[in-house]
C-alpha positions as CSV (number, residue, x, y, z in Angstrom):
1,M,0.5,-19.4,-25.2
2,K,1.8,-19.0,-21.7
3,K,-0.5,-19.9,-18.9
4,P,-1.4,-16.9,-16.6
5,V,-0.4,-17.0,-13.0
6,Q,-3.3,-17.7,-10.7
7,C,-4.5,-14.7,-8.7
8,D,-4.3,-16.5,-5.4
9,V,-0.6,-17.3,-6.0
10,V,0.1,-13.6,-6.7
11,E,-1.8,-12.5,-3.7
12,Y,-0.1,-15.0,-1.4
13,S,3.3,-13.9,-2.8
14,A,2.6,-10.2,-2.3
15,R,1.5,-10.8,1.3
16,K,4.5,-13.0,2.0
17,K,6.9,-10.4,0.6
18,L,5.4,-7.8,3.1
19,E,5.8,-10.3,6.0
20,E,9.3,-11.2,5.0
21,R,10.3,-7.5,4.9
22,G,8.9,-7.0,8.4
23,V,5.5,-5.4,7.5
24,S,2.3,-6.8,9.1
25,I,-1.3,-6.0,8.1
26,E,-1.6,-4.7,11.7
27,D,1.2,-2.2,11.1
28,I,-0.6,-0.8,8.1
29,A,-4.0,-0.9,9.8
30,K,-2.5,1.3,12.6
31,I,-1.6,3.9,10.1
32,V,-5.1,3.7,8.5
33,Y,-6.6,4.1,12.0
34,E,-4.5,7.2,12.7
35,M,-5.5,8.7,9.3
36,Q,-9.2,8.1,9.6
37,V,-10.2,8.2,13.3
38,P,-10.3,12.1,13.3
39,Y,-13.1,11.8,10.7
40,N,-14.8,8.8,12.2
41,P,-14.7,8.5,16.0
42,N,-16.5,5.1,15.9
43,L,-13.8,3.6,13.8
44,T,-12.2,0.4,15.1
45,I,-8.8,-1.1,14.4
46,E,-10.7,-4.1,13.1
47,D,-12.3,-1.9,10.5
48,C,-8.9,-0.7,9.4
49,Y,-7.5,-4.2,9.3
50,E,-10.4,-5.3,7.1
51,S,-9.9,-2.4,4.8
52,T,-6.2,-3.1,4.5
53,N,-6.9,-6.7,3.6
54,A,-9.5,-5.6,1.0
55,V,-6.9,-3.3,-0.6
56,L,-4.4,-6.2,-0.7
57,L,-6.9,-8.0,-2.9
58,K,-6.3,-5.5,-5.8
59,R,-4.0,-6.9,-8.4
60,E,-2.4,-3.5,-9.0
61,I,-1.3,-3.4,-5.4
62,Q,0.0,-7.0,-5.5
63,H,2.0,-6.4,-8.7
64,A,3.5,-3.2,-7.3
65,I,4.5,-5.0,-4.1
66,L,6.2,-7.8,-6.1
67,V,8.1,-5.4,-8.4
68,G,9.1,-2.9,-5.7
69,V,10.3,-5.4,-3.1
70,E,12.2,-7.4,-5.8
71,L,14.1,-4.2,-6.7
72,D,14.8,-3.5,-3.1
73,Q,16.2,-7.0,-2.6
74,L,18.3,-6.9,-5.7
75,A,19.7,-3.6,-4.6
76,E,20.6,-5.2,-1.2
77,E,22.4,-8.0,-3.0
78,K,24.2,-5.5,-5.2
79,K,22.8,-7.1,-8.3
80,L,21.7,-4.1,-10.2
81,S,23.7,-2.3,-12.8
82,E,25.1,1.2,-12.2
83,P,23.9,3.9,-11.8
84,L,20.5,2.2,-10.9
85,Q,22.2,0.3,-8.1
86,S,23.4,3.4,-6.4
87,L,20.1,5.3,-7.0
88,I,18.0,2.6,-5.3
89,D,20.6,1.7,-2.6
90,S,20.9,5.3,-1.5
91,D,17.2,6.1,-1.9
92,E,18.2,9.1,-4.0
93,G,15.9,12.0,-3.4
94,L,15.4,12.8,-7.1
95,F,14.7,9.2,-8.0
96,G,11.0,9.2,-8.2
97,V,10.3,5.8,-9.7
98,D,9.5,4.3,-6.2
99,E,6.8,7.0,-5.7
100,T,5.5,6.6,-9.2
101,I,4.9,2.9,-8.8
102,A,3.2,3.4,-5.4
103,L,1.2,6.4,-6.6
104,G,-0.1,4.4,-9.6
105,S,-1.7,1.9,-7.3
106,V,-3.7,4.4,-5.3
107,F,-5.6,5.9,-8.3
108,G,-8.3,3.3,-8.0
109,F,-9.4,4.8,-4.7
110,G,-9.7,8.5,-5.8
111,S,-8.2,11.8,-4.8
112,I,-8.5,11.1,-1.1
113,A,-6.0,8.2,-1.6
114,V,-3.7,10.4,-3.7
115,T,-3.6,13.2,-1.1
116,T,-3.2,10.8,1.8
117,F,-0.4,9.0,0.0
118,G,1.4,12.4,-0.4
119,Y,1.0,13.1,3.3
120,L,2.3,9.7,4.3
121,D,5.2,9.9,1.9
122,K,6.3,13.2,3.5
123,Q,5.4,12.5,7.2
124,K,6.6,8.8,7.3
125,V,4.0,7.7,9.8
126,G,4.4,4.4,11.8
127,I,6.0,1.5,10.0
128,I,6.8,3.8,7.0
129,H,9.1,5.7,9.3
130,E,10.7,2.5,10.6
131,L,11.3,1.2,7.0
132,D,12.8,4.5,6.0
133,N,15.3,4.3,8.9
134,R,16.2,0.6,8.7
135,K,19.7,1.0,7.2
136,E,20.6,-2.7,7.2
137,Q,18.0,-3.3,4.4
138,V,17.0,-1.3,1.3
139,H,13.4,-0.2,1.5
140,T,13.4,2.5,-1.3
141,F,10.2,1.0,-2.8
142,L,8.6,-0.7,0.2
143,D,8.1,2.4,2.4
144,D,6.2,4.0,-0.5
145,L,4.2,0.9,-1.2
146,V,3.1,0.7,2.4
147,A,2.1,4.3,2.2
148,S,0.0,3.5,-0.9
149,I,-1.7,0.6,0.8
150,A,-2.5,2.6,3.9
151,A,-3.7,5.6,1.8
152,S,-6.0,3.3,-0.3
153,A,-7.4,1.6,2.8
154,S,-8.0,5.0,4.4
155,A,-9.8,6.3,1.3
156,R,-11.9,3.1,1.1
157,L,-13.0,3.7,4.7
158,A,-13.8,7.4,4.0
159,H,-16.0,6.4,1.0
160,R,-17.7,3.7,3.1
161,Q,-18.4,6.2,5.9
162,R,-20.1,8.5,3.5
163,D,-22.2,5.7,2.1
164,I,-23.2,4.8,5.7
165,E,-24.1,8.5,6.4
166,E,-26.2,8.5,3.3
167,N,-28.1,5.5,4.6
168,R,-27.1,3.2,1.8
169,R,-27.9,-0.4,2.2
170,L,-25.0,-2.6,3.3
171,E,-25.4,-4.8,0.3
172,D,-25.1,-1.8,-2.0
173,I,-22.0,-0.6,-0.1
174,K,-20.4,-4.0,-0.5
175,K,-21.3,-4.1,-4.2
176,R,-19.7,-0.7,-4.8
177,E,-16.6,-1.8,-2.9
178,N,-16.3,-5.0,-4.8
179,E,-16.5,-3.1,-8.1
180,E,-13.6,-0.9,-6.9
181,L,-11.5,-4.1,-6.4
182,I,-11.5,-4.9,-10.1
183,G,-8.0,-4.7,-11.5
């Protein structure tokens, strides 16, 4: 039986892939802030940074990052077979696998995450726009993955805000958030 890969190794690798591709946690947190501050004027960038980091603890997100970035890199190196090579290299509009992988990772954070992902996918906010326009690299998957991380972190903050408004105890809020991180 093969030994499973340790979760801290997977998390480190996913975070490293983001960094290597020019995406920082701060870049994502800025998007989260922009999405949530209209609904929570007391929101801080630190809240958004913390929520982004919490989302990156989810295995589903980590796995999606590793698969998507690997495919982007293989496309850059022209190591995929045709027609997949051309589909990913050109970010073909009707090739929806990139969105499918990214969308699959937001379902753990509810319909708010799903609708926010759709918005970010169309509007290309912040670093998502930059990735979409960096022509020296392939970011067919990465721009959507960043949108999914930002959408999930935004939804997480929206749920937390509601719990605070309902005067839930901080320990109960944290318990609920930790349950959401399973998987």
